[in-house]
Every structure is written in structure tokens, then in C-alpha cells.
C-alpha positions in Angstrom: 26.9 -50.2 -35.7 25.2 -48.1 -38.7 24.6 -44.6 -38.3 22.0 -42.9 -40.8 20.5 -39.0 -40.9 16.8 -38.9 -42.5 16.9 -35.2 -43.4 13.7 -33.5 -44.7 14.9 -31.0 -47.3 17.9 -31.0 -49.9 21.7 -29.9 -49.3 22.1 -27.9 -52.9 25.5 -27.4 -54.0 27.5 -25.0 -51.9 29.8 -24.7 -48.6 26.8 -26.5 -46.3 27.1 -29.4 -48.8 30.7 -29.1 -48.5 30.9 -29.2 -45.2 28.7 -31.6 -44.2 30.4 -34.1 -46.4 33.8 -33.5 -44.7 32.4 -34.2 -41.2 30.5 -37.2 -42.9 34.4 -38.5 -44.2 35.9 -37.5 -41.7 33.4 -40.1 -39.6 33.6 -42.3 -42.1 37.3 -42.9 -41.7 38.3 -42.6 -37.7 34.5 -45.1 -37.3 35.5 -47.5 -38.9 38.1 -48.3 -36.5 35.6 -47.8 -33.4 32.6 -50.7 -35.3 30.8 -47.9 -37.3 29.7 -48.1 -40.4 30.0 -45.3 -42.8 27.0 -42.7 -42.6 23.7 -42.5 -44.5 22.1 -39.5 -45.9 18.2 -40.5 -47.3 17.1 -36.8 -47.9 12.6 -36.4 -47.6 11.6 -33.8 -50.0 9.2 -31.0 -48.4 5.6 -31.7 -48.5 3.4 -29.3 -50.6 0.8 -30.2 -48.5 -1.2 -26.1 -47.7 -1.7 -27.0 -43.8 0.8 -27.8 -41.5 -1.0 -30.9 -39.9 -0.9 -32.5 -43.2 2.7 -31.4 -44.7 4.1 -32.8 -41.0 2.4 -36.5 -41.4 3.4 -36.4 -44.9 6.7 -35.6 -44.5 6.5 -38.1 -40.7 5.2 -41.4 -43.1 8.3 -40.6 -45.6 10.6 -40.5 -42.5 8.9 -43.7 -40.4 9.7 -45.6 -44.0 13.3 -45.3 -44.2 13.7 -46.0 -39.9 15.2 -49.8 -40.2 14.3 -52.0 -37.4 15.9 -52.1 -34.1 17.0 -49.2 -34.2 17.7 -46.4 -32.1 15.9 -43.7 -32.8 16.8 -39.8 -31.9 14.8 -37.0 -32.9 16.6 -33.0 -33.2 14.3 -31.4 -32.0 14.4 -27.8 -30.6 12.9 -29.0 -26.9 15.6 -31.7 -26.9 18.2 -32.3 -24.3 21.3 -29.5 -24.9 23.9 -32.7 -24.4 27.5 -31.8 -23.9 29.5 -33.3 -26.6 31.3 -36.2 -24.1 27.5 -36.8 -23.5 26.7 -37.6 -27.1 29.8 -39.5 -27.6 28.8 -41.9 -24.3 25.1 -42.4 -25.6 26.6 -43.2 -29.3 29.2 -45.1 -27.7 26.5 -47.0 -25.7 24.0 -47.8 -28.5 27.4 -49.0 -29.9 28.3 -51.4 -26.7 25.0 -52.4 -26.5 24.5 -54.1 -29.7 21.9 -51.8 -31.2 22.5 -52.2 -35.0 21.2 -49.0 -36.3 21.3 -45.5 -35.1 18.9 -42.8 -36.5 19.1 -39.1 -36.8 15.6 -37.4 -37.6 15.8 -33.7 -38.7 12.2 -32.1 -39.6 11.6 -29.5 -42.1 10.3 -26.0 -41.6 7.4 -27.1 -39.4 9.5 -29.6 -37.2 9.0 -33.9 -36.2 5.2 -35.2 -35.8 4.6 -35.9 -32.6 4.4 -39.4 -33.8 7.9 -39.5 -34.6 9.0 -37.5 -31.4 7.4 -40.3 -29.3 9.0 -42.8 -30.7 12.8 -41.3 -30.5 14.5 -42.8 -27.6 16.2 -39.1 -27.3 15.6 -35.8 -28.6 18.5 -33.6 -28.5 19.1 -30.0 -29.4 21.6 -27.6 -30.5 20.6 -24.6 -28.0 17.1 -23.3 -28.0 17.1 -21.2 -30.6 15.6 -22.7 -34.0 18.2 -23.5 -37.2 17.7 -23.9 -40.7 17.6 -27.9 -41.6 20.8 -27.3 -43.8 22.9 -26.0 -40.7 21.1 -28.5 -38.3 22.9 -31.2 -40.4 26.1 -29.6 -40.6 26.0 -29.6 -36.8 24.9 -32.7 -36.3 27.9 -34.4 -38.6 30.2 -32.3 -36.7 29.0 -34.1 -33.1 29.1 -37.1 -34.6 32.9 -36.7 -35.7 33.6 -35.3 -32.6 32.0 -37.8 -30.9 34.2 -40.4 -32.8 37.0 -38.4 -31.8 36.3 -38.6 -28.4 35.9 -42.4 -28.3 38.9 -43.1 -29.5 41.2 -40.4 -27.3 41.9 -38.4 -30.6 43.0 -34.4 -30.1 40.1 -32.6 -32.3 37.9 -32.3 -29.4 39.5 -30.3 -26.3 37.4 -29.9 -23.2 
């Protein structure tokens, strides 16, 4: 199964990028043993449109064009479910075991994801009820993907 993160906004050089790359590399290393391919990250430029509806539509079109066919789409959304790390690992493992070729995680821009993207998502998850900057959400997602892989292998990184 291939994992893709499509995120509005770019991570500049600095601690967020370093931490994101660390978790991505860790996932790639352990994930291969579990049947996961490396994580691909597509950064989408933030729309410069003046009104929210146009910005969201432009970003949604750019995101949608990157979603492969037959993907399990997961929206990161403040109104999504708060899953435990173990439940998240079960979901990820279930998609892999069910033969899904792709899991695609969507991170919206400042205005969030469009209603159309939220509708096509099989799952919407939140990292609590707070609003987080897209840079931090990406780091948190990559850490949770790595943690899920360690849970699936029984690695001691995750301690319940």
C-alpha cells in the first residue's frame, strides 16, 4: 500500500521540516516490512484568491488532481474523529489487508478542506478540538503513521 500526504502549504527549512522528515524516514524503514511503500508528500500552493469560497475551490481542485484512483481518502479535519493511536493503526492495517492500493491523507489550508473533499473522505480525523497550523498537523500525522507502523509490528515505541 502506498501512502500519500497532500498538504496545502509548504514546509520551509527548519525544525518542522526536520521533524517531519525524521518521522517519514522512520516510517519508510519500518513500513517496508509491513507492506507499505514510502510516504509521498505533495505540497499544494496556497490559493491567493481574495474570498474564502474561491480559495477553497482552487485548493480543492489542486488536491483532487493528486488523488490516485481507488484511494482510501482521509481528511484531517478539526470536526473529525479523535482516534486513539491503536485505533488508527487498526484502520491503516485494515486498509492494507483489504487490498487498498493507496491511502491518501489530506491537510487543508488556512480555510480547511472543501465540503467536496470532506464528502469523498472515508474517514475524517482530528488531533483534538484545537485548530493547528498545517505545518504542525503534518508533523503530527507523520508521527502517528510511524507510531501505527510500530504498533502493527509490536515495536516498543508505542506504550499503552
